PDB file of N, CA, C and O in Angstrom:
ATOM      1  N   MET A   1      63.288 -16.033 217.384  1.00  0.00           N
ATOM      2  CA  MET A   1      64.664 -15.974 217.807  1.00  0.00           C
ATOM      3  C   MET A   1      64.757 -15.621 219.297  1.00  0.00           C
ATOM      4  O   MET A   1      65.555 -16.209 220.026  1.00  0.00           O
ATOM      5  N   PHE A   2      63.948 -14.669 219.743  1.00  0.00           N
ATOM      6  CA  PHE A   2      63.976 -14.255 221.137  1.00  0.00           C
ATOM      7  C   PHE A   2      63.622 -15.407 222.072  1.00  0.00           C
ATOM      8  O   PHE A   2      64.210 -15.547 223.144  1.00  0.00           O
ATOM      9  N   LYS A   3      62.654 -16.232 221.658  1.00  0.00           N
ATOM     10  CA  LYS A   3      62.253 -17.370 222.476  1.00  0.00           C
ATOM     11  C   LYS A   3      63.375 -18.401 222.586  1.00  0.00           C
ATOM     12  O   LYS A   3      63.501 -19.068 223.613  1.00  0.00           O
ATOM     13  N   ASN A   4      64.184 -18.537 221.545  1.00  0.00           N
ATOM     14  CA  ASN A   4      65.305 -19.475 221.573  1.00  0.00           C
ATOM     15  C   ASN A   4      66.368 -19.067 222.594  1.00  0.00           C
ATOM     16  O   ASN A   4      67.127 -19.910 223.073  1.00  0.00           O
ATOM     17  N   VAL A   5      66.423 -17.794 222.922  1.00  0.00           N
ATOM     18  CA  VAL A   5      67.379 -17.307 223.904  1.00  0.00           C
ATOM     19  C   VAL A   5      66.812 -17.418 225.315  1.00  0.00           C
ATOM     20  O   VAL A   5      67.531 -17.780 226.246  1.00  0.00           O
ATOM     21  N   ILE A   6      65.521 -17.105 225.478  1.00  0.00           N
ATOM     22  CA  ILE A   6      64.899 -17.046 226.800  1.00  0.00           C
ATOM     23  C   ILE A   6      64.549 -18.427 227.358  1.00  0.00           C
ATOM     24  O   ILE A   6      64.681 -18.645 228.562  1.00  0.00           O
ATOM     25  N   ALA A   7      64.111 -19.353 226.524  1.00  0.00           N
ATOM     26  CA  ALA A   7      63.646 -20.670 226.992  1.00  0.00           C
ATOM     27  C   ALA A   7      64.696 -21.433 227.804  1.00  0.00           C
ATOM     28  O   ALA A   7      64.345 -21.977 228.851  1.00  0.00           O
ATOM     29  N   PRO A   8      65.946 -21.502 227.388  1.00  0.00           N
ATOM     30  CA  PRO A   8      66.932 -22.217 228.219  1.00  0.00           C
ATOM     31  C   PRO A   8      67.174 -21.551 229.572  1.00  0.00           C
ATOM     32  O   PRO A   8      67.417 -22.237 230.564  1.00  0.00           O
ATOM     33  N   VAL A   9      67.109 -20.227 229.616  1.00  0.00           N
ATOM     34  CA  VAL A   9      67.294 -19.516 230.878  1.00  0.00           C
ATOM     35  C   VAL A   9      66.136 -19.813 231.819  1.00  0.00           C
ATOM     36  O   VAL A   9      66.347 -20.038 233.011  1.00  0.00           O
ATOM     37  N   GLN A  10      64.912 -19.817 231.293  1.00  0.00           N
ATOM     38  CA  GLN A  10      63.750 -20.127 232.115  1.00  0.00           C
ATOM     39  C   GLN A  10      63.797 -21.575 232.605  1.00  0.00           C
ATOM     40  O   GLN A  10      63.439 -21.846 233.751  1.00  0.00           O
ATOM     41  N   ALA A  11      64.226 -22.493 231.767  1.00  0.00           N
ATOM     42  CA  ALA A  11      64.340 -23.894 232.174  1.00  0.00           C
ATOM     43  C   ALA A  11      65.375 -24.050 233.280  1.00  0.00           C
ATOM     44  O   ALA A  11      65.180 -24.835 234.208  1.00  0.00           O
ATOM     45  N   TRP A  12      66.467 -23.312 233.189  1.00  0.00           N
ATOM     46  CA  TRP A  12      67.492 -23.372 234.228  1.00  0.00           C
ATOM     47  C   TRP A  12      66.961 -22.816 235.547  1.00  0.00           C
ATOM     48  O   TRP A  12      67.211 -23.388 236.608  1.00  0.00           O
ATOM     49  N   LEU A  13      66.222 -21.693 235.483  1.00  0.00           N
ATOM     50  CA  LEU A  13      65.647 -21.117 236.701  1.00  0.00           C
ATOM     51  C   LEU A  13      64.669 -22.085 237.361  1.00  0.00           C
ATOM     52  O   LEU A  13      64.678 -22.236 238.583  1.00  0.00           O
ATOM     53  N   LEU A  14      63.830 -22.737 236.568  1.00  0.00           N
ATOM     54  CA  LEU A  14      62.885 -23.698 237.129  1.00  0.00           C
ATOM     55  C   LEU A  14      63.605 -24.902 237.728  1.00  0.00           C
ATOM     56  O   LEU A  14      63.158 -25.445 238.738  1.00  0.00           O
ATOM     57  N   SER A  15      64.700 -25.321 237.129  1.00  0.00           N
ATOM     58  CA  SER A  15      65.453 -26.443 237.699  1.00  0.00           C
ATOM     59  C   SER A  15      66.079 -26.068 239.033  1.00  0.00           C
ATOM     60  O   SER A  15      66.351 -26.943 239.855  1.00  0.00           O
ATOM     61  N   GLN A  16      66.311 -24.783 239.258  1.00  0.00           N
ATOM     62  CA  GLN A  16      66.851 -24.284 240.519  1.00  0.00           C
ATOM     63  C   GLN A  16      65.740 -23.916 241.501  1.00  0.00           C
ATOM     64  O   GLN A  16      66.024 -23.378 242.571  1.00  0.00           O
ATOM     65  N   SER A  17      64.471 -24.198 241.154  1.00  0.00           N
ATOM     66  CA  SER A  17      63.286 -23.851 241.962  1.00  0.00           C
ATOM     67  C   SER A  17      63.184 -22.351 242.187  1.00  0.00           C
ATOM     68  O   SER A  17      62.954 -21.885 243.303  1.00  0.00           O
ATOM     69  N   ARG A  18      63.360 -21.606 241.099  1.00  0.00           N
ATOM     70  CA  ARG A  18      63.250 -20.144 241.147  1.00  0.00           C
ATOM     71  C   ARG A  18      62.210 -19.680 240.137  1.00  0.00           C
ATOM     72  O   ARG A  18      61.958 -20.345 239.133  1.00  0.00           O
ATOM     73  N   CYS A  19      61.620 -18.540 240.416  1.00  0.00           N
ATOM     74  CA  CYS A  19      60.611 -17.953 239.534  1.00  0.00           C
ATOM     75  C   CYS A  19      61.268 -17.505 238.233  1.00  0.00           C
ATOM     76  O   CYS A  19      62.374 -16.964 238.252  1.00  0.00           O
ATOM     77  N   VAL A  20      60.597 -17.727 237.103  1.00  0.00           N
ATOM     78  CA  VAL A  20      61.163 -17.344 235.811  1.00  0.00           C
ATOM     79  C   VAL A  20      61.039 -15.848 235.559  1.00  0.00           C
ATOM     80  O   VAL A  20      61.697 -15.321 234.663  1.00  0.00           O
ATOM     81  N   GLY A  21      60.214 -15.160 236.328  1.00  0.00           N
ATOM     82  CA  GLY A  21      60.020 -13.728 236.132  1.00  0.00           C
ATOM     83  C   GLY A  21      60.975 -12.867 236.930  1.00  0.00           C
ATOM     84  O   GLY A  21      61.555 -11.916 236.408  1.00  0.00           O
ATOM     85  N   CYS A  22      61.136 -13.210 238.214  1.00  0.00           N
ATOM     86  CA  CYS A  22      61.929 -12.347 239.092  1.00  0.00           C
ATOM     87  C   CYS A  22      63.099 -13.057 239.752  1.00  0.00           C
ATOM     88  O   CYS A  22      63.961 -12.394 240.328  1.00  0.00           O
ATOM     89  N   GLY A  23      63.160 -14.387 239.688  1.00  0.00           N
ATOM     90  CA  GLY A  23      64.278 -15.129 240.251  1.00  0.00           C
ATOM     91  C   GLY A  23      64.160 -15.455 241.725  1.00  0.00           C
ATOM     92  O   GLY A  23      65.094 -15.997 242.315  1.00  0.00           O
ATOM     93  N   THR A  24      63.019 -15.132 242.334  1.00  0.00           N
ATOM     94  CA  THR A  24      62.815 -15.423 243.750  1.00  0.00           C
ATOM     95  C   THR A  24      62.635 -16.927 243.951  1.00  0.00           C
ATOM     96  O   THR A  24      62.081 -17.608 243.088  1.00  0.00           O
ATOM     97  N   GLU A  25      63.097 -17.439 245.073  1.00  0.00           N
ATOM     98  CA  GLU A  25      62.934 -18.860 245.369  1.00  0.00           C
ATOM     99  C   GLU A  25      61.451 -19.184 245.527  1.00  0.00           C
ATOM    100  O   GLU A  25      60.724 -18.469 246.217  1.00  0.00           O
ATOM    101  N   LEU A  26      61.006 -20.262 244.887  1.00  0.00           N
ATOM    102  CA  LEU A  26      59.607 -20.631 244.945  1.00  0.00           C
ATOM    103  C   LEU A  26      59.220 -21.228 246.289  1.00  0.00           C
ATOM    104  O   LEU A  26      58.036 -21.278 246.621  1.00  0.00           O
ATOM    105  N   ASN A  27      60.192 -21.677 247.064  1.00  0.00           N
ATOM    106  CA  ASN A  27      59.910 -22.197 248.400  1.00  0.00           C
ATOM    107  C   ASN A  27      59.344 -21.114 249.313  1.00  0.00           C
ATOM    108  O   ASN A  27      58.643 -21.420 250.278  1.00  0.00           O
ATOM    109  N   LEU A  28      59.644 -19.851 249.016  1.00  0.00           N
ATOM    110  CA  LEU A  28      59.176 -18.734 249.824  1.00  0.00           C
ATOM    111  C   LEU A  28      57.792 -18.254 249.407  1.00  0.00           C
ATOM    112  O   LEU A  28      57.197 -17.412 250.080  1.00  0.00           O
ATOM    113  N   GLY A  29      57.278 -18.784 248.304  1.00  0.00           N
ATOM    114  CA  GLY A  29      55.988 -18.355 247.778  1.00  0.00           C
ATOM    115  C   GLY A  29      54.814 -18.884 248.570  1.00  0.00           C
ATOM    116  O   GLY A  29      54.959 -19.715 249.466  1.00  0.00           O
ATOM    117  N   LYS A  30      53.638 -18.375 248.210  1.00  0.00           N
ATOM    118  CA  LYS A  30      52.394 -18.779 248.870  1.00  0.00           C
ATOM    119  C   LYS A  30      51.900 -20.076 248.237  1.00  0.00           C
ATOM    120  O   LYS A  30      51.711 -20.142 247.022  1.00  0.00           O
ATOM    121  N   THR A  31      51.689 -21.108 249.053  1.00  0.00           N
ATOM    122  CA  THR A  31      51.272 -22.406 248.531  1.00  0.00           C
ATOM    123  C   THR A  31      49.817 -22.675 248.868  1.00  0.00           C
ATOM    124  O   THR A  31      49.316 -22.276 249.919  1.00  0.00           O
ATOM    125  N   SER A  32      49.149 -23.365 247.945  1.00  0.00           N
ATOM    126  CA  SER A  32      47.786 -23.851 248.173  1.00  0.00           C
ATOM    127  C   SER A  32      47.657 -25.166 247.416  1.00  0.00           C
ATOM    128  O   SER A  32      47.379 -25.181 246.217  1.00  0.00           O
ATOM    129  N   GLY A  33      47.859 -26.262 248.126  1.00  0.00           N
ATOM    130  CA  GLY A  33      47.856 -27.571 247.486  1.00  0.00           C
ATOM    131  C   GLY A  33      49.099 -27.744 246.645  1.00  0.00           C
ATOM    132  O   GLY A  33      50.218 -27.660 247.152  1.00  0.00           O
ATOM    133  N   GLU A  34      48.903 -27.988 245.351  1.00  0.00           N
ATOM    134  CA  GLU A  34      50.037 -28.131 244.434  1.00  0.00           C
ATOM    135  C   GLU A  34      50.454 -26.804 243.841  1.00  0.00           C
ATOM    136  O   GLU A  34      51.552 -26.702 243.294  1.00  0.00           O
ATOM    137  N   LYS A  35      49.614 -25.779 243.929  1.00  0.00           N
ATOM    138  CA  LYS A  35      49.910 -24.479 243.332  1.00  0.00           C
ATOM    139  C   LYS A  35      50.811 -23.654 244.235  1.00  0.00           C
ATOM    140  O   LYS A  35      50.664 -23.655 245.458  1.00  0.00           O
ATOM    141  N   VAL A  36      51.743 -22.953 243.609  1.00  0.00           N
ATOM    142  CA  VAL A  36      52.646 -22.045 244.321  1.00  0.00           C
ATOM    143  C   VAL A  36      52.605 -20.714 243.590  1.00  0.00           C
ATOM    144  O   VAL A  36      52.796 -20.658 242.375  1.00  0.00           O
ATOM    145  N   THR A  37      52.356 -19.641 244.334  1.00  0.00           N
ATOM    146  CA  THR A  37      52.323 -18.300 243.770  1.00  0.00           C
ATOM    147  C   THR A  37      53.555 -17.546 244.226  1.00  0.00           C
ATOM    148  O   THR A  37      53.855 -17.491 245.419  1.00  0.00           O
ATOM    149  N   CYS A  38      54.266 -16.965 243.276  1.00  0.00           N
ATOM    150  CA  CYS A  38      55.472 -16.199 243.601  1.00  0.00           C
ATOM    151  C   CYS A  38      55.084 -15.000 244.460  1.00  0.00           C
ATOM    152  O   CYS A  38      54.105 -14.311 244.171  1.00  0.00           O
ATOM    153  N   LYS A  39      55.857 -14.755 245.516  1.00  0.00           N
ATOM    154  CA  LYS A  39      55.510 -13.678 246.432  1.00  0.00           C
ATOM    155  C   LYS A  39      55.824 -12.301 245.865  1.00  0.00           C
ATOM    156  O   LYS A  39      55.243 -11.311 246.310  1.00  0.00           O
ATOM    157  N   LYS A  40      56.737 -12.212 244.887  1.00  0.00           N
ATOM    158  CA  LYS A  40      57.096 -10.915 244.315  1.00  0.00           C
ATOM    159  C   LYS A  40      56.241 -10.544 243.104  1.00  0.00           C
ATOM    160  O   LYS A  40      55.649  -9.466 243.070  1.00  0.00           O
ATOM    161  N   CYS A  41      56.176 -11.431 242.115  1.00  0.00           N
ATOM    162  CA  CYS A  41      55.533 -11.063 240.853  1.00  0.00           C
ATOM    163  C   CYS A  41      54.171 -11.714 240.643  1.00  0.00           C
ATOM    164  O   CYS A  41      53.437 -11.303 239.745  1.00  0.00           O
ATOM    165  N   GLY A  42      53.808 -12.720 241.445  1.00  0.00           N
ATOM    166  CA  GLY A  42      52.478 -13.307 241.362  1.00  0.00           C
ATOM    167  C   GLY A  42      52.298 -14.386 240.304  1.00  0.00           C
ATOM    168  O   GLY A  42      51.172 -14.824 240.067  1.00  0.00           O
ATOM    169  N   ARG A  43      53.372 -14.823 239.665  1.00  0.00           N
ATOM    170  CA  ARG A  43      53.244 -15.910 238.699  1.00  0.00           C
ATOM    171  C   ARG A  43      52.868 -17.192 239.424  1.00  0.00           C
ATOM    172  O   ARG A  43      53.281 -17.412 240.563  1.00  0.00           O
ATOM    173  N   ILE A  44      52.086 -18.038 238.764  1.00  0.00           N
ATOM    174  CA  ILE A  44      51.601 -19.262 239.384  1.00  0.00           C
ATOM    175  C   ILE A  44      52.341 -20.457 238.796  1.00  0.00           C
ATOM    176  O   ILE A  44      52.487 -20.578 237.580  1.00  0.00           O
ATOM    177  N   PHE A  45      52.804 -21.332 239.676  1.00  0.00           N
ATOM    178  CA  PHE A  45      53.523 -22.534 239.299  1.00  0.00           C
ATOM    179  C   PHE A  45      52.826 -23.739 239.910  1.00  0.00           C
ATOM    180  O   PHE A  45      52.052 -23.604 240.858  1.00  0.00           O
ATOM    181  N   VAL A  46      53.104 -24.917 239.362  1.00  0.00           N
ATOM    182  CA  VAL A  46      52.574 -26.164 239.890  1.00  0.00           C
ATOM    183  C   VAL A  46      53.760 -27.044 240.244  1.00  0.00           C
ATOM    184  O   VAL A  46      54.682 -27.216 239.447  1.00  0.00           O
ATOM    185  N   LYS A  47      53.726 -27.604 241.461  1.00  0.00           N
ATOM    186  CA  LYS A  47      54.796 -28.491 241.895  1.00  0.00           C
ATOM    187  C   LYS A  47      54.383 -29.930 241.630  1.00  0.00           C
ATOM    188  O   LYS A  47      53.328 -30.375 242.082  1.00  0.00           O
ATOM    189  N   ASP A  48      55.216 -30.651 240.898  1.00  0.00           N
ATOM    190  CA  ASP A  48      54.965 -32.061 240.610  1.00  0.00           C
ATOM    191  C   ASP A  48      55.225 -32.870 241.873  1.00  0.00           C
ATOM    192  O   ASP A  48      56.302 -32.779 242.462  1.00  0.00           O
ATOM    193  N   THR A  49      54.242 -33.659 242.290  1.00  0.00           N
ATOM    194  CA  THR A  49      54.363 -34.379 243.558  1.00  0.00           C
ATOM    195  C   THR A  49      55.377 -35.516 243.488  1.00  0.00           C
ATOM    196  O   THR A  49      55.997 -35.838 244.502  1.00  0.00           O
ATOM    197  N   THR A  50      55.563 -36.129 242.327  1.00  0.00           N
ATOM    198  CA  THR A  50      56.480 -37.267 242.234  1.00  0.00           C
ATOM    199  C   THR A  50      57.943 -36.833 242.166  1.00  0.00           C
ATOM    200  O   THR A  50      58.797 -37.412 242.837  1.00  0.00           O
ATOM    201  N   SER A  51      58.230 -35.814 241.357  1.00  0.00           N
ATOM    202  CA  SER A  51      59.627 -35.408 241.186  1.00  0.00           C
ATOM    203  C   SER A  51      60.010 -34.205 242.044  1.00  0.00           C
ATOM    204  O   SER A  51      61.195 -33.977 242.287  1.00  0.00           O
ATOM    205  N   GLY A  52      59.030 -33.437 242.504  1.00  0.00           N
ATOM    206  CA  GLY A  52      59.328 -32.266 243.311  1.00  0.00           C
ATOM    207  C   GLY A  52      59.763 -31.061 242.509  1.00  0.00           C
ATOM    208  O   GLY A  52      60.219 -30.074 243.087  1.00  0.00           O
ATOM    209  N   LYS A  53      59.635 -31.110 241.186  1.00  0.00           N
ATOM    210  CA  LYS A  53      60.031 -29.994 240.335  1.00  0.00           C
ATOM    211  C   LYS A  53      58.830 -29.101 240.040  1.00  0.00           C
ATOM    212  O   LYS A  53      57.678 -29.520 240.153  1.00  0.00           O
ATOM    213  N   TYR A  54      59.130 -27.860 239.659  1.00  0.00           N
ATOM    214  CA  TYR A  54      58.085 -26.887 239.355  1.00  0.00           C
ATOM    215  C   TYR A  54      57.933 -26.715 237.856  1.00  0.00           C
ATOM    216  O   TYR A  54      58.854 -26.979 237.083  1.00  0.00           O
ATOM    217  N   ARG A  55      56.733 -26.262 237.456  1.00  0.00           N
ATOM    218  CA  ARG A  55      56.474 -25.864 236.072  1.00  0.00           C
ATOM    219  C   ARG A  55      55.452 -24.749 236.103  1.00  0.00           C
ATOM    220  O   ARG A  55      54.745 -24.579 237.097  1.00  0.00           O
ATOM    221  N   ARG A  56      55.366 -23.979 235.014  1.00  0.00           N
ATOM    222  CA  ARG A  56      54.371 -22.921 234.941  1.00  0.00           C
ATOM    223  C   ARG A  56      52.989 -23.531 234.866  1.00  0.00           C
ATOM    224  O   ARG A  56      52.807 -24.561 234.217  1.00  0.00           O
ATOM    225  N   ALA A  57      52.013 -22.923 235.511  1.00  0.00           N
ATOM    226  CA  ALA A  57      50.640 -23.403 235.507  1.00  0.00           C
ATOM    227  C   ALA A  57      49.974 -23.060 234.172  1.00  0.00           C
ATOM    228  O   ALA A  57      50.209 -21.995 233.603  1.00  0.00           O
ATOM    229  N   LEU A  58      49.146 -23.974 233.689  1.00  0.00           N
ATOM    230  CA  LEU A  58      48.369 -23.746 232.480  1.00  0.00           C
ATOM    231  C   LEU A  58      47.143 -22.907 232.818  1.00  0.00           C
ATOM    232  O   LEU A  58      46.786 -22.777 233.988  1.00  0.00           O
ATOM    233  N   PHE A  59      46.486 -22.329 231.788  1.00  0.00           N
ATOM    234  CA  PHE A  59      45.300 -21.519 232.027  1.00  0.00           C
ATOM    235  C   PHE A  59      44.201 -22.331 232.698  1.00  0.00           C
ATOM    236  O   PHE A  59      43.459 -21.799 233.524  1.00  0.00           O
ATOM    237  N   GLU A  60      44.086 -23.603 232.360  1.00  0.00           N
ATOM    238  CA  GLU A  60      43.042 -24.455 232.953  1.00  0.00           C
ATOM    239  C   GLU A  60      43.287 -24.707 234.432  1.00  0.00           C
ATOM    240  O   GLU A  60      42.348 -24.965 235.184  1.00  0.00           O
ATOM    241  N   GLU A  61      44.548 -24.632 234.852  1.00  0.00           N
ATOM    242  CA  GLU A  61      44.901 -24.916 236.236  1.00  0.00           C
ATOM    243  C   GLU A  61      44.786 -23.699 237.149  1.00  0.00           C
ATOM    244  O   GLU A  61      44.796 -23.831 238.373  1.00  0.00           O
ATOM    245  N   VAL A  62      44.679 -22.540 236.563  1.00  0.00           N
ATOM    246  CA  VAL A  62      44.605 -21.304 237.355  1.00  0.00           C
ATOM    247  C   VAL A  62      43.195 -21.110 237.754  1.00  0.00           C
ATOM    248  O   VAL A  62      42.874 -20.134 238.432  1.00  0.00           O
TER     249      VAL A  62
END
């Protein structure tokens, strides 16, 4: 039940290019290639090169 409440909020934050943990803009994060690390909480995201949208990085990608 908790995941049903949180998932839409996280999807909305990612559509706004914001971190799902702290809400900081991902454009301000530390970038290395396609990977973006949030400057506040350290979560790792991957930027899709074709669409320009972000998603959470998988364990294999970290």
